[in-house]
Structures are given as C-alpha cells and as structure tokens.
PADREN-174901 format. One record per residue (C-alpha): y, x, z; residue in three letters; residue number from 1. Coordinates in steps of 0.25 Angstrom, whole numbers. Layout:
<vofi y="Y" x="X" z="Z" type="Ala" seq="NUM"/>
...
This chain:
<vofi y="-8" x="84" z="2" type="Met" seq="1"/>
<vofi y="-13" x="98" z="3" type="Asp" seq="2"/>
<vofi y="0" x="104" z="9" type="Phe" seq="3"/>
<vofi y="11" x="99" z="18" type="Leu" seq="4"/>
<vofi y="23" x="109" z="22" type="Asp" seq="5"/>
<vofi y="26" x="110" z="37" type="Asn" seq="6"/>
<vofi y="41" x="109" z="35" type="Arg" seq="7"/>
<vofi y="49" x="96" z="32" type="Leu" seq="8"/>
<vofi y="62" x="97" z="25" type="Asp" seq="9"/>
<vofi y="71" x="88" z="33" type="Val" seq="10"/>
<vofi y="82" x="88" z="23" type="Ser" seq="11"/>
<vofi y="73" x="81" z="13" type="Thr" seq="12"/>
<vofi y="62" x="76" z="22" type="Ala" seq="13"/>
<vofi y="52" x="82" z="13" type="Thr" seq="14"/>
<vofi y="39" x="90" z="16" type="Leu" seq="15"/>
<vofi y="33" x="99" z="6" type="Arg" seq="16"/>
<vofi y="18" x="96" z="3" type="Ser" seq="17"/>
<vofi y="8" x="97" z="-8" type="Arg" seq="18"/>
<vofi y="-2" x="88" z="-13" type="Ala" seq="19"/>
<vofi y="-13" x="89" z="-23" type="Ile" seq="20"/>
<vofi y="-14" x="76" z="-32" type="Ile" seq="21"/>
<vofi y="-22" x="73" z="-44" type="Pro" seq="22"/>
<vofi y="-14" x="75" z="-57" type="Asn" seq="23"/>
<vofi y="-23" x="72" z="-69" type="Lys" seq="24"/>
<vofi y="-12" x="67" z="-78" type="Asp" seq="25"/>
<vofi y="-3" x="80" z="-75" type="Leu" seq="26"/>
<vofi y="9" x="71" z="-71" type="Ser" seq="27"/>
<vofi y="12" x="81" z="-60" type="Val" seq="28"/>
<vofi y="15" x="95" z="-65" type="Leu" seq="29"/>
<vofi y="15" x="108" z="-57" type="Pro" seq="30"/>
<vofi y="28" x="110" z="-49" type="Gly" seq="31"/>
<vofi y="32" x="95" z="-49" type="Gln" seq="32"/>
<vofi y="37" x="89" z="-36" type="Phe" seq="33"/>
<vofi y="35" x="75" z="-30" type="Gly" seq="34"/>
<vofi y="39" x="66" z="-19" type="Arg" seq="35"/>
<vofi y="28" x="61" z="-10" type="Val" seq="36"/>
<vofi y="30" x="52" z="2" type="Arg" seq="37"/>
<vofi y="18" x="52" z="12" type="Ile" seq="38"/>
<vofi y="18" x="41" z="22" type="Ile" seq="39"/>
<vofi y="11" x="43" z="35" type="Gly" seq="40"/>
<vofi y="11" x="39" z="49" type="Ser" seq="41"/>
<vofi y="5" x="44" z="62" type="Ser" seq="42"/>
<vofi y="-9" x="38" z="66" type="Pro" seq="43"/>
<vofi y="-9" x="24" z="73" type="Tyr" seq="44"/>
<vofi y="-19" x="13" z="77" type="Glu" seq="45"/>
<vofi y="-19" x="1" z="68" type="Ala" seq="46"/>
<vofi y="-27" x="-12" z="65" type="Leu" seq="47"/>
<vofi y="-34" x="-11" z="51" type="Leu" seq="48"/>
<vofi y="-37" x="-24" z="44" type="Val" seq="49"/>
<vofi y="-44" x="-24" z="30" type="Pro" seq="50"/>
<vofi y="-34" x="-27" z="19" type="Asp" seq="51"/>
<vofi y="-43" x="-39" z="15" type="Thr" seq="52"/>
<vofi y="-40" x="-46" z="28" type="Ala" seq="53"/>
<vofi y="-25" x="-46" z="26" type="Ile" seq="54"/>
<vofi y="-19" x="-59" z="19" type="Ala" seq="55"/>
<vofi y="-5" x="-62" z="14" type="Thr" seq="56"/>
<vofi y="3" x="-74" z="18" type="Asp" seq="57"/>
<vofi y="16" x="-75" z="11" type="Gln" seq="58"/>
<vofi y="23" x="-62" z="15" type="Ser" seq="59"/>
<vofi y="14" x="-58" z="26" type="Arg" seq="60"/>
<vofi y="1" x="-52" z="29" type="Lys" seq="61"/>
<vofi y="-9" x="-59" z="37" type="Ile" seq="62"/>
<vofi y="-23" x="-57" z="43" type="Val" seq="63"/>
<vofi y="-32" x="-68" z="48" type="Phe" seq="64"/>
<vofi y="-37" x="-66" z="62" type="Val" seq="65"/>
<vofi y="-48" x="-74" z="70" type="Val" seq="66"/>
<vofi y="-43" x="-78" z="83" type="Lys" seq="67"/>
<vofi y="-52" x="-79" z="96" type="Asp" seq="68"/>
<vofi y="-55" x="-94" z="93" type="Asp" seq="69"/>
<vofi y="-60" x="-90" z="79" type="Asn" seq="70"/>
<vofi y="-48" x="-96" z="72" type="Thr" seq="71"/>
<vofi y="-41" x="-89" z="61" type="Val" seq="72"/>
<vofi y="-26" x="-84" z="63" type="Glu" seq="73"/>
<vofi y="-17" x="-78" z="52" type="Ala" seq="74"/>
<vofi y="-9" x="-66" z="57" type="Arg" seq="75"/>
<vofi y="2" x="-59" z="51" type="Ala" seq="76"/>
<vofi y="1" x="-44" z="50" type="Val" seq="77"/>
<vofi y="9" x="-32" z="47" type="Val" seq="78"/>
<vofi y="1" x="-22" z="38" type="Leu" seq="79"/>
<vofi y="1" x="-7" z="38" type="Gly" seq="80"/>
<vofi y="-5" x="2" z="28" type="Pro" seq="81"/>
<vofi y="-18" x="-1" z="20" type="Leu" seq="82"/>
<vofi y="-29" x="10" z="22" type="Asp" seq="83"/>
<vofi y="-43" x="9" z="16" type="Asp" seq="84"/>
<vofi y="-42" x="-6" z="15" type="Gly" seq="85"/>
<vofi y="-37" x="-8" z="29" type="Leu" seq="86"/>
<vofi y="-23" x="-12" z="33" type="His" seq="87"/>
<vofi y="-16" x="-8" z="45" type="Val" seq="88"/>
<vofi y="-10" x="-20" z="53" type="Ile" seq="89"/>
<vofi y="3" x="-16" z="60" type="His" seq="90"/>
<vofi y="5" x="-30" z="66" type="Glu" seq="91"/>
<vofi y="-1" x="-43" z="68" type="Gly" seq="92"/>
<vofi y="-15" x="-40" z="73" type="Leu" seq="93"/>
<vofi y="-22" x="-35" z="86" type="Lys" seq="94"/>
<vofi y="-34" x="-26" z="86" type="Ala" seq="95"/>
<vofi y="-42" x="-38" z="92" type="Glu" seq="96"/>
<vofi y="-39" x="-47" z="81" type="Asp" seq="97"/>
<vofi y="-50" x="-52" z="72" type="His" seq="98"/>
<vofi y="-46" x="-52" z="57" type="Val" seq="99"/>
<vofi y="-52" x="-59" z="46" type="Ile" seq="100"/>
<vofi y="-55" x="-49" z="35" type="Val" seq="101"/>
<vofi y="-64" x="-57" z="25" type="Asp" seq="102"/>
<vofi y="-63" x="-72" z="21" type="Gly" seq="103"/>
<vofi y="-48" x="-72" z="22" type="Leu" seq="104"/>
<vofi y="-47" x="-83" z="11" type="Gln" seq="105"/>
<vofi y="-56" x="-92" z="20" type="Arg" seq="106"/>
<vofi y="-48" x="-89" z="33" type="Ala" seq="107"/>
<vofi y="-38" x="-100" z="38" type="Arg" seq="108"/>
<vofi y="-29" x="-100" z="49" type="Val" seq="109"/>
<vofi y="-34" x="-108" z="61" type="Gly" seq="110"/>
<vofi y="-48" x="-109" z="55" type="Ala" seq="111"/>
<vofi y="-61" x="-107" z="64" type="Lys" seq="112"/>
<vofi y="-69" x="-95" z="59" type="Val" seq="113"/>
<vofi y="-82" x="-88" z="62" type="Thr" seq="114"/>
<vofi y="-78" x="-73" z="65" type="Pro" seq="115"/>
<vofi y="-88" x="-62" z="60" type="Lys" seq="116"/>
<vofi y="-86" x="-47" z="64" type="Met" seq="117"/>
<vofi y="-84" x="-36" z="54" type="Ala" seq="118"/>
<vofi y="-84" x="-21" z="56" type="Gln" seq="119"/>
<vofi y="-71" x="-13" z="54" type="Ala" seq="120"/>
<vofi y="-73" x="-3" z="42" type="Pro" seq="121"/>
<vofi y="-75" x="11" z="45" type="Ala" seq="122"/>
<vofi y="-64" x="21" z="44" type="Ala" seq="123"/>
<vofi y="-60" x="25" z="30" type="Gly" seq="124"/>
<vofi y="-68" x="13" z="24" type="Lys" seq="125"/>
<vofi y="-62" x="0" z="18" type="Ala" seq="126"/>
<vofi y="-67" x="-12" z="25" type="Pro" seq="127"/>
<vofi y="-80" x="-18" z="20" type="Ala" seq="128"/>
<vofi y="-80" x="-31" z="27" type="Val" seq="129"/>
<vofi y="-91" x="-42" z="23" type="Pro" seq="130"/>
<vofi y="-86" x="-56" z="21" type="Ala" seq="131"/>
<vofi y="-82" x="-65" z="32" type="Asp" seq="132"/>
<vofi y="-79" x="-52" z="41" type="Lys" seq="133"/>
<vofi y="-67" x="-48" z="49" type="Ala" seq="134"/>
<vofi y="-61" x="-35" z="54" type="Leu" seq="135"/>
<vofi y="-48" x="-32" z="62" type="Ala" seq="136"/>
<vofi y="-43" x="-18" z="64" type="Gly" seq="137"/>
<vofi y="-54" x="-8" z="67" type="Asp" seq="138"/>
<vofi y="-63" x="-17" z="74" type="Lys" seq="139"/>
<vofi y="-72" x="-29" z="71" type="Pro" seq="140"/>
<vofi y="-66" x="-42" z="70" type="Ala" seq="141"/>
<vofi y="-69" x="-57" z="67" type="Ala" seq="142"/>
<vofi y="-69" x="-63" z="53" type="Gly" seq="143"/>
<vofi y="-69" x="-77" z="49" type="Ala" seq="144"/>
<vofi y="-76" x="-86" z="40" type="Lys" seq="145"/>
<vofi y="-69" x="-100" z="41" type="Pro" seq="146"/>
C-alpha cells in the first residue's frame, strides 16, 4: 500500500487506497478497480507456539504440556493466526506452561519424561528447535523424550 485516503465513505464503508502489485501477466489493466479486504487488529500480547507443536485430536487442536511432576498432559487450545511458523494461542495455555515442540509422536499422556530446555526463536525468524527440545510462548520451556 503506498496511499490511504484519510476519509471513510460511511455510506459504502470504503476507504480509497492505492497499492503497487506485480502484474507480469498484465491481468490488471490501467483504470481497473478491485475490492480488497484488509484485516487488522490493535496490538496485543499473546503466547506463541511453533506450528509443529500443535497436534489434532479429532476436531480439536491440542498441545502436549510437561507438568511439574515431569508427566505429559494434553491440553486443548484455541488457535489464532499463524505468523512466521508460530501460532498465536488464544486459550488453553498459560505463560508458565512447558510445551513439547519436538518428538510429539513419542509423547504419551501420563508418560514420565526428561525435560530439556530450548530457546525461543528470535523475532522475525522461524523456530529452529533441535530434536527433543521444547518451547512455550516467548520463553524457554521444557521438552520431552519419553
């Protein structure tokens, strides 16, 4: 977007804008109009979990969490948007939870595990977590190797 008008047309709920887009195949000709929907929100704090740490159980999304006694527990979560390989978690986790991010296929509910710490990825970088490591939100967390 290289231009946004400062007036909103309340009768049509539109805002004039201009964007520069690649058009190598000339599918958009000069003078044509298009309808674009830009979805946004105000900034908010969120827990981020690597997409690889999220499993599907029938119709719900779950993550495996290591409890204080080093046993595995499955938690249902409500997902938000995906950004750079990290999913926003709206519900189901707390900041202090330790999420298993690698070795999900070996994690079993109730199994004893040996947690290993992993570092959160730097901002703007997709997670590069070695095998048998874990990560929760934007802090180090515990992983599991059953």
